[in-house]
N, CA, C and O atoms as a GROMACS GRO file, in nm:
protein
  396
    1MET      N    1   0.801 -18.276  -7.209
    1MET     CA    2   0.739 -18.070  -7.225
    1MET      C    3   0.812 -18.052  -6.992
    1MET      O    4   0.738 -18.040  -6.894
    2ASN      N    5   0.897 -18.054  -6.993
    2ASN     CA    6   0.961 -18.033  -6.867
    2ASN      C    7   0.804 -17.939  -6.792
    2ASN      O    8   0.728 -17.944  -6.695
    3THR      N    9   0.812 -17.915  -6.830
    3THR     CA   10   0.693 -17.731  -6.798
    3THR      C   11   0.590 -17.778  -6.878
    3THR      O   12   0.540 -17.680  -6.932
    4ASP      N   13   0.533 -17.883  -6.912
    4ASP     CA   14   0.429 -17.856  -6.892
    4ASP      C   15   0.383 -18.041  -6.810
    4ASP      O   16   0.286 -18.113  -6.835
    5LEU      N   17   0.466 -18.057  -6.742
    5LEU     CA   18   0.448 -18.169  -6.643
    5LEU      C   19   0.491 -18.091  -6.517
    5LEU      O   20   0.472 -18.119  -6.399
    6MET      N   21   0.532 -18.021  -6.555
    6MET     CA   22   0.569 -17.915  -6.404
    6MET      C   23   0.403 -17.904  -6.361
    6MET      O   24   0.345 -17.966  -6.272
    7SER      N   25   0.341 -17.786  -6.471
    7SER     CA   26   0.124 -17.775  -6.498
    7SER      C   27   0.082 -17.862  -6.398
    7SER      O   28   0.008 -17.830  -6.305
    8PHE      N   29   0.120 -17.952  -6.412
    8PHE     CA   30   0.021 -18.095  -6.367
    8PHE      C   31   0.057 -18.062  -6.161
    8PHE      O   32  -0.017 -18.048  -6.063
    9TYR      N   33   0.187 -18.061  -6.180
    9TYR     CA   34   0.215 -18.045  -6.004
    9TYR      C   35   0.168 -17.930  -5.912
    9TYR      O   36   0.166 -17.921  -5.789
   10GLU      N   37   0.124 -17.833  -6.023
   10GLU     CA   38   0.123 -17.744  -5.995
   10GLU      C   39  -0.005 -17.705  -5.935
   10GLU      O   40  -0.039 -17.655  -5.828
   11ALA      N   41  -0.094 -17.764  -6.091
   11ALA     CA   42  -0.231 -17.811  -5.981
   11ALA      C   43  -0.237 -17.845  -5.913
   11ALA      O   44  -0.307 -17.798  -5.822
   12ILE      N   45  -0.162 -17.965  -5.902
   12ILE     CA   46  -0.257 -18.060  -5.754
   12ILE      C   47  -0.171 -17.954  -5.661
   12ILE      O   48  -0.258 -17.926  -5.579
   13GLU      N   49  -0.099 -17.907  -5.636
   13GLU     CA   50  -0.088 -17.805  -5.580
   13GLU      C   51  -0.167 -17.719  -5.483
   13GLU      O   52  -0.185 -17.730  -5.362
   14GLN      N   53  -0.213 -17.622  -5.580
   14GLN     CA   54  -0.273 -17.533  -5.587
   14GLN      C   55  -0.461 -17.591  -5.614
   14GLN      O   56  -0.564 -17.525  -5.627
   15ALA      N   57  -0.444 -17.683  -5.612
   15ALA     CA   58  -0.616 -17.801  -5.573
   15ALA      C   59  -0.592 -17.816  -5.386
   15ALA      O   60  -0.661 -17.786  -5.288
   16SER      N   61  -0.453 -17.880  -5.407
   16SER     CA   62  -0.448 -17.902  -5.268
   16SER      C   63  -0.456 -17.811  -5.106
   16SER      O   64  -0.473 -17.861  -4.995
   17ALA      N   65  -0.431 -17.628  -5.150
   17ALA     CA   66  -0.425 -17.558  -5.113
   17ALA      C   67  -0.574 -17.499  -5.102
   17ALA      O   68  -0.611 -17.419  -5.017
   18ASP      N   69  -0.661 -17.559  -5.218
   18ASP     CA   70  -0.811 -17.486  -5.226
   18ASP      C   71  -0.835 -17.570  -5.125
   18ASP      O   72  -0.882 -17.505  -5.031
   19MET      N   73  -0.821 -17.729  -5.089
   19MET     CA   74  -0.873 -17.812  -5.016
   19MET      C   75  -0.872 -17.788  -4.847
   19MET      O   76  -0.961 -17.791  -4.762
   20LEU      N   77  -0.750 -17.768  -4.844
   20LEU     CA   78  -0.703 -17.717  -4.719
   20LEU      C   79  -0.858 -17.590  -4.654
   20LEU      O   80  -0.942 -17.593  -4.564
   21ALA      N   81  -0.824 -17.507  -4.752
   21ALA     CA   82  -0.877 -17.349  -4.685
   21ALA      C   83  -1.044 -17.412  -4.693
   21ALA      O   84  -1.118 -17.348  -4.618
   22ALA      N   85  -1.110 -17.518  -4.766
   22ALA     CA   86  -1.203 -17.535  -4.765
   22ALA      C   87  -1.219 -17.618  -4.610
   22ALA      O   88  -1.287 -17.582  -4.514
   23ALA      N   89  -1.148 -17.716  -4.618
   23ALA     CA   90  -1.146 -17.775  -4.518
   23ALA      C   91  -1.160 -17.670  -4.320
   23ALA      O   92  -1.230 -17.694  -4.222
   24ARG      N   93  -1.034 -17.538  -4.351
   24ARG     CA   94  -1.085 -17.446  -4.297
   24ARG      C   95  -1.147 -17.417  -4.244
   24ARG      O   96  -1.139 -17.382  -4.126
   25VAL      N   97  -1.248 -17.420  -4.324
   25VAL     CA   98  -1.402 -17.360  -4.287
   25VAL      C   99  -1.529 -17.462  -4.325
   25VAL      O  100  -1.643 -17.445  -4.369
   26GLY      N  101  -1.446 -17.581  -4.285
   26GLY     CA  102  -1.587 -17.685  -4.275
   26GLY      C  103  -1.646 -17.736  -4.403
   26GLY      O  104  -1.728 -17.829  -4.399
   27ASN      N  105  -1.608 -17.680  -4.519
   27ASN     CA  106  -1.705 -17.667  -4.590
   27ASN      C  107  -1.654 -17.848  -4.653
   27ASN      O  108  -1.569 -17.838  -4.742
   28TRP      N  109  -1.690 -17.987  -4.621
   28TRP     CA  110  -1.659 -18.077  -4.642
   28TRP      C  111  -1.636 -18.104  -4.742
   28TRP      O  112  -1.538 -18.155  -4.796
   29ASP      N  113  -1.791 -18.048  -4.797
   29ASP     CA  114  -1.839 -18.095  -4.944
   29ASP      C  115  -1.742 -18.051  -5.037
   29ASP      O  116  -1.685 -18.147  -5.088
   30GLU      N  117  -1.707 -17.951  -5.073
   30GLU     CA  118  -1.614 -17.881  -5.128
   30GLU      C  119  -1.485 -17.975  -5.138
   30GLU      O  120  -1.476 -18.028  -5.249
   31VAL      N  121  -1.390 -18.006  -5.054
   31VAL     CA  122  -1.292 -18.094  -4.984
   31VAL      C  123  -1.312 -18.208  -5.092
   31VAL      O  124  -1.232 -18.214  -5.186
   32VAL      N  125  -1.452 -18.328  -5.079
   32VAL     CA  126  -1.511 -18.407  -5.114
   32VAL      C  127  -1.436 -18.357  -5.302
   32VAL      O  128  -1.361 -18.425  -5.371
   33LYS      N  129  -1.498 -18.214  -5.334
   33LYS     CA  130  -1.519 -18.272  -5.497
   33LYS      C  131  -1.348 -18.172  -5.531
   33LYS      O  132  -1.364 -18.112  -5.637
   34LEU      N  133  -1.253 -18.154  -5.493
   34LEU     CA  134  -1.170 -18.087  -5.500
   34LEU      C  135  -1.055 -18.212  -5.479
   34LEU      O  136  -0.944 -18.210  -5.532
   35GLU      N  137  -1.101 -18.311  -5.399
   35GLU     CA  138  -1.015 -18.385  -5.382
   35GLU      C  139  -1.061 -18.542  -5.454
   35GLU      O  140  -1.014 -18.652  -5.427
   36GLY      N  141  -1.160 -18.509  -5.549
   36GLY     CA  142  -1.224 -18.609  -5.689
   36GLY      C  143  -1.053 -18.511  -5.811
   36GLY      O  144  -0.962 -18.540  -5.889
   37ALA      N  145  -1.131 -18.368  -5.729
   37ALA     CA  146  -1.009 -18.314  -5.931
   37ALA      C  147  -0.884 -18.373  -5.908
   37ALA      O  148  -0.820 -18.418  -6.004
   38CYS      N  149  -0.813 -18.382  -5.717
   38CYS     CA  150  -0.710 -18.365  -5.748
   38CYS      C  151  -0.665 -18.617  -5.856
   38CYS      O  152  -0.617 -18.699  -5.935
   39VAL      N  153  -0.706 -18.593  -5.798
   39VAL     CA  154  -0.731 -18.817  -5.873
   39VAL      C  155  -0.706 -18.758  -5.994
   39VAL      O  156  -0.597 -18.772  -6.051
   40LEU      N  157  -0.852 -18.655  -6.066
   40LEU     CA  158  -0.808 -18.687  -6.168
   40LEU      C  159  -0.620 -18.648  -6.241
   40LEU      O  160  -0.551 -18.721  -6.312
   41LEU      N  161  -0.592 -18.528  -6.196
   41LEU     CA  162  -0.447 -18.477  -6.235
   41LEU      C  163  -0.406 -18.571  -6.198
   41LEU      O  164  -0.339 -18.624  -6.287
   42ILE      N  165  -0.407 -18.675  -6.038
   42ILE     CA  166  -0.267 -18.737  -6.106
   42ILE      C  167  -0.304 -18.785  -6.187
   42ILE      O  168  -0.322 -18.726  -6.294
   43SER      N  169  -0.334 -18.919  -6.166
   43SER     CA  170  -0.372 -18.950  -6.294
   43SER      C  171  -0.311 -18.910  -6.414
   43SER      O  172  -0.260 -19.013  -6.458
   44GLN      N  173  -0.288 -18.816  -6.491
   44GLN     CA  174  -0.315 -18.749  -6.610
   44GLN      C  175  -0.140 -18.659  -6.558
   44GLN      O  176  -0.092 -18.569  -6.626
   45LEU      N  177  -0.066 -18.718  -6.412
   45LEU     CA  178   0.046 -18.674  -6.423
   45LEU      C  179   0.110 -18.816  -6.424
   45LEU      O  180   0.217 -18.798  -6.482
   46LYS      N  181   0.100 -18.949  -6.390
   46LYS     CA  182   0.122 -19.036  -6.408
   46LYS      C  183   0.177 -19.050  -6.581
   46LYS      O  184   0.292 -19.059  -6.624
   47GLN      N  185   0.069 -19.048  -6.641
   47GLN     CA  186   0.101 -19.028  -6.765
   47GLN      C  187   0.138 -18.965  -6.822
   47GLN      O  188   0.158 -19.023  -6.929
   48ALA      N  189   0.180 -18.826  -6.830
   48ALA     CA  190   0.298 -18.791  -6.850
   48ALA      C  191   0.437 -18.786  -6.774
   48ALA      O  192   0.542 -18.723  -6.771
   49ALA      N  193   0.402 -18.842  -6.742
   49ALA     CA  194   0.541 -18.859  -6.597
   49ALA      C  195   0.589 -19.030  -6.666
   49ALA      O  196   0.652 -19.110  -6.595
   50ARG      N  197   0.564 -19.050  -6.754
   50ARG     CA  198   0.601 -19.230  -6.797
   50ARG      C  199   0.665 -19.170  -6.967
   50ARG      O  200   0.747 -19.229  -7.038
   51GLU      N  201   0.599 -19.045  -6.993
   51GLU     CA  202   0.699 -18.991  -7.124
   51GLU      C  203   0.782 -18.879  -7.097
   51GLU      O  204   0.856 -18.868  -7.195
   52VAL      N  205   0.822 -18.743  -6.967
   52VAL     CA  206   0.856 -18.698  -7.039
   52VAL      C  207   0.939 -18.719  -6.848
   52VAL      O  208   0.862 -18.743  -6.755
   53PRO      N  209   1.062 -18.708  -6.827
   53PRO     CA  210   1.112 -18.755  -6.748
   53PRO      C  211   1.179 -18.606  -6.644
   53PRO      O  212   1.196 -18.544  -6.748
   54LEU      N  213   1.197 -18.570  -6.604
   54LEU     CA  214   1.295 -18.411  -6.491
   54LEU      C  215   1.363 -18.484  -6.500
   54LEU      O  216   1.387 -18.604  -6.500
   55ASP      N  217   1.433 -18.291  -6.517
   55ASP     CA  218   1.592 -18.320  -6.472
   55ASP      C  219   1.600 -18.274  -6.385
   55ASP      O  220   1.504 -18.240  -6.316
   56GLY      N  221   1.783 -18.246  -6.345
   56GLY     CA  222   1.780 -18.215  -6.175
   56GLY      C  223   1.737 -18.052  -6.187
   56GLY      O  224   1.660 -18.041  -6.283
   57GLN      N  225   1.755 -17.948  -6.135
   57GLN     CA  226   1.647 -17.866  -6.150
   57GLN      C  227   1.489 -17.851  -6.104
   57GLN      O  228   1.460 -17.772  -6.014
   58THR      N  229   1.421 -17.904  -6.148
   58THR     CA  230   1.325 -17.948  -6.262
   58THR      C  231   1.210 -18.059  -6.086
   58THR      O  232   1.096 -18.067  -6.039
   59SER      N  233   1.355 -18.114  -6.065
   59SER     CA  234   1.306 -18.283  -5.983
   59SER      C  235   1.350 -18.148  -5.830
   59SER      O  236   1.369 -18.191  -5.716
   60LYS      N  237   1.354 -18.071  -5.847
   60LYS     CA  238   1.362 -18.006  -5.692
   60LYS      C  239   1.327 -17.892  -5.653
   60LYS      O  240   1.346 -17.839  -5.543
   61VAL      N  241   1.268 -17.847  -5.756
   61VAL     CA  242   1.128 -17.794  -5.772
   61VAL      C  243   1.009 -17.858  -5.724
   61VAL      O  244   0.928 -17.821  -5.639
   62LYS      N  245   1.017 -18.010  -5.829
   62LYS     CA  246   0.890 -18.063  -5.799
   62LYS      C  247   0.872 -18.122  -5.663
   62LYS      O  248   0.763 -18.124  -5.606
   63SER      N  249   1.004 -18.178  -5.604
   63SER     CA  250   1.025 -18.190  -5.459
   63SER      C  251   0.960 -18.088  -5.349
   63SER      O  252   0.883 -18.140  -5.268
   64ARG      N  253   0.982 -17.961  -5.340
   64ARG     CA  254   0.934 -17.830  -5.262
   64ARG      C  255   0.795 -17.823  -5.328
   64ARG      O  256   0.732 -17.726  -5.283
   65ILE      N  257   0.735 -17.884  -5.409
   65ILE     CA  258   0.596 -17.871  -5.416
   65ILE      C  259   0.526 -18.029  -5.375
   65ILE      O  260   0.405 -18.044  -5.361
   66MET      N  261   0.591 -18.101  -5.365
   66MET     CA  262   0.567 -18.260  -5.293
   66MET      C  263   0.508 -18.185  -5.142
   66MET      O  264   0.397 -18.167  -5.090
   67GLN      N  265   0.662 -18.152  -5.106
   67GLN     CA  266   0.629 -18.114  -4.944
   67GLN      C  267   0.518 -18.034  -4.909
   67GLN      O  268   0.444 -18.050  -4.812
   68ARG      N  269   0.510 -17.947  -4.995
   68ARG     CA  270   0.405 -17.838  -4.920
   68ARG      C  271   0.232 -17.956  -4.954
   68ARG      O  272   0.133 -17.948  -4.881
   69ILE      N  273   0.242 -18.039  -5.063
   69ILE     CA  274   0.121 -18.103  -5.072
   69ILE      C  275   0.141 -18.141  -4.903
   69ILE      O  276   0.084 -18.092  -4.806
   70LEU      N  277   0.235 -18.236  -4.908
   70LEU     CA  278   0.183 -18.308  -4.795
   70LEU      C  279   0.159 -18.224  -4.739
   70LEU      O  280   0.040 -18.191  -4.747
   71VAL      N  281   0.264 -18.122  -4.636
   71VAL     CA  282   0.222 -18.116  -4.542
   71VAL      C  283   0.012 -17.984  -4.495
   71VAL      O  284  -0.038 -17.956  -4.386
   72ASN      N  285  -0.032 -17.952  -4.629
   72ASN     CA  286  -0.079 -17.950  -4.639
   72ASN      C  287  -0.242 -18.087  -4.610
   72ASN      O  288  -0.337 -18.088  -4.532
   73ASP      N  289  -0.212 -18.149  -4.685
   73ASP     CA  290  -0.229 -18.311  -4.644
   73ASP      C  291  -0.286 -18.356  -4.543
   73ASP      O  292  -0.398 -18.408  -4.532
   74ALA      N  293  -0.157 -18.324  -4.421
   74ALA     CA  294  -0.176 -18.387  -4.277
   74ALA      C  295  -0.171 -18.306  -4.246
   74ALA      O  296  -0.083 -18.315  -4.161
   75GLU      N  297  -0.221 -18.153  -4.248
   75GLU     CA  298  -0.279 -18.116  -4.194
   75GLU      C  299  -0.501 -18.048  -4.192
   75GLU      O  300  -0.566 -17.992  -4.104
   76ILE      N  301  -0.537 -18.091  -4.326
   76ILE     CA  302  -0.633 -18.162  -4.416
   76ILE      C  303  -0.672 -18.308  -4.303
   76ILE      O  304  -0.736 -18.260  -4.210
   77ARG      N  305  -0.665 -18.379  -4.293
   77ARG     CA  306  -0.659 -18.487  -4.198
   77ARG      C  307  -0.706 -18.503  -4.059
   77ARG      O  308  -0.778 -18.568  -3.982
   78HIS      N  309  -0.586 -18.357  -4.077
   78HIS     CA  310  -0.682 -18.318  -3.852
   78HIS      C  311  -0.780 -18.280  -3.890
   78HIS      O  312  -0.874 -18.359  -3.882
   79LEU      N  313  -0.800 -18.179  -3.933
   79LEU     CA  314  -0.915 -18.100  -3.925
   79LEU      C  315  -1.032 -18.208  -3.962
   79LEU      O  316  -1.152 -18.191  -3.938
   80ALA      N  317  -0.978 -18.315  -4.020
   80ALA     CA  318  -1.106 -18.415  -4.066
   80ALA      C  319  -1.104 -18.544  -4.033
   80ALA      O  320  -1.122 -18.641  -4.107
   81GLU      N  321  -1.078 -18.540  -3.898
   81GLU     CA  322  -1.056 -18.633  -3.736
   81GLU      C  323  -1.214 -18.622  -3.695
   81GLU      O  324  -1.294 -18.714  -3.682
   82PRO      N  325  -1.240 -18.433  -3.674
   82PRO     CA  326  -1.394 -18.468  -3.591
   82PRO      C  327  -1.483 -18.470  -3.686
   82PRO      O  328  -1.570 -18.547  -3.645
   83TRP      N  329  -1.518 -18.422  -3.813
   83TRP     CA  330  -1.636 -18.455  -3.934
   83TRP      C  331  -1.632 -18.647  -3.898
   83TRP      O  332  -1.707 -18.715  -3.828
   84LEU      N  333  -1.507 -18.686  -3.982
   84LEU     CA  334  -1.525 -18.828  -3.930
   84LEU      C  335  -1.558 -18.900  -3.892
   84LEU      O  336  -1.596 -19.007  -3.940
   85GLN      N  337  -1.551 -18.832  -3.712
   85GLN     CA  338  -1.594 -18.921  -3.663
   85GLN      C  339  -1.773 -18.920  -3.657
   85GLN      O  340  -1.846 -19.019  -3.659
   86GLU      N  341  -1.824 -18.735  -3.647
   86GLU     CA  342  -1.894 -18.803  -3.620
   86GLU      C  343  -1.972 -18.781  -3.738
   86GLU      O  344  -2.090 -18.749  -3.723
   87LEU      N  345  -1.918 -18.795  -3.867
   87LEU     CA  346  -2.006 -18.916  -3.946
   87LEU      C  347  -2.018 -19.046  -3.958
   87LEU      O  348  -2.102 -19.110  -4.022
   88GLU      N  349  -1.934 -19.079  -3.897
   88GLU     CA  350  -1.948 -19.243  -3.814
   88GLU      C  351  -1.992 -19.275  -3.762
   88GLU      O  352  -2.029 -19.388  -3.792
   89THR      N  353  -2.025 -19.237  -3.667
   89THR     CA  354  -2.171 -19.203  -3.503
   89THR      C  355  -2.278 -19.169  -3.634
   89THR      O  356  -2.321 -19.263  -3.700
   90THR      N  357  -2.314 -19.041  -3.666
   90THR     CA  358  -2.427 -19.075  -3.756
   90THR      C  359  -2.442 -19.217  -3.878
   90THR      O  360  -2.543 -19.233  -3.947
   91LEU      N  361  -2.369 -19.271  -3.881
   91LEU     CA  362  -2.418 -19.395  -3.998
   91LEU      C  363  -2.374 -19.549  -3.901
   91LEU      O  364  -2.395 -19.666  -3.936
   92THR      N  365  -2.310 -19.501  -3.776
   92THR     CA  366  -2.401 -19.633  -3.701
   92THR      C  367  -2.448 -19.575  -3.552
   92THR      O  368  -2.495 -19.676  -3.500
   93GLY      N  369  -2.454 -19.524  -3.508
   93GLY     CA  370  -2.577 -19.515  -3.435
   93GLY      C  371  -2.504 -19.487  -3.310
   93GLY      O  372  -2.568 -19.484  -3.205
   94LYS      N  373  -2.423 -19.473  -3.310
   94LYS     CA  374  -2.274 -19.537  -3.210
   94LYS      C  375  -2.192 -19.462  -3.122
   94LYS      O  376  -2.095 -19.476  -3.195
   95PRO      N  377  -2.136 -19.378  -3.003
   95PRO     CA  378  -1.994 -19.298  -3.007
   95PRO      C  379  -1.868 -19.424  -3.051
   95PRO      O  380  -1.846 -19.544  -3.044
   96HIS      N  381  -1.795 -19.266  -3.113
   96HIS     CA  382  -1.669 -19.310  -3.136
   96HIS      C  383  -1.623 -19.322  -3.022
   96HIS      O  384  -1.693 -19.266  -2.938
   97ARG      N  385  -1.495 -19.394  -2.967
   97ARG     CA  386  -1.472 -19.371  -2.811
   97ARG      C  387  -1.266 -19.373  -2.865
   97ARG      O  388  -1.230 -19.468  -2.936
   98LEU      N  389  -1.207 -19.313  -2.841
   98LEU     CA  390  -1.051 -19.373  -2.772
   98LEU      C  391  -1.041 -19.438  -2.700
   98LEU      O  392  -1.132 -19.443  -2.617
   99HIS      N  393  -0.931 -19.523  -2.686
   99HIS     CA  394  -0.868 -19.608  -2.600
   99HIS      C  395  -0.704 -19.479  -2.556
   99HIS      O  396  -0.616 -19.516  -2.478
   0.00000   0.00000   0.00000
């Protein structure tokens, strides 16, 4: 059923929005936790998508959801860059240099 399949896309979108909210306040532990939830949802989505194809209208809704997820992901990555550099410095003891 398309509505069941769309519920996976909507849940992934919500998790993506929650990840972005956590990233904006610097709660990286929460971001990592939510990323794990996304991995599980994506795995379930892949299985469900094999069983039920989307019709034309539902496919358009899916595309809009995917675009919002990609925008969220891009902002999360942008926000994570300083945190990742700090983590690298902590782990290696060497500051990260941009050339």
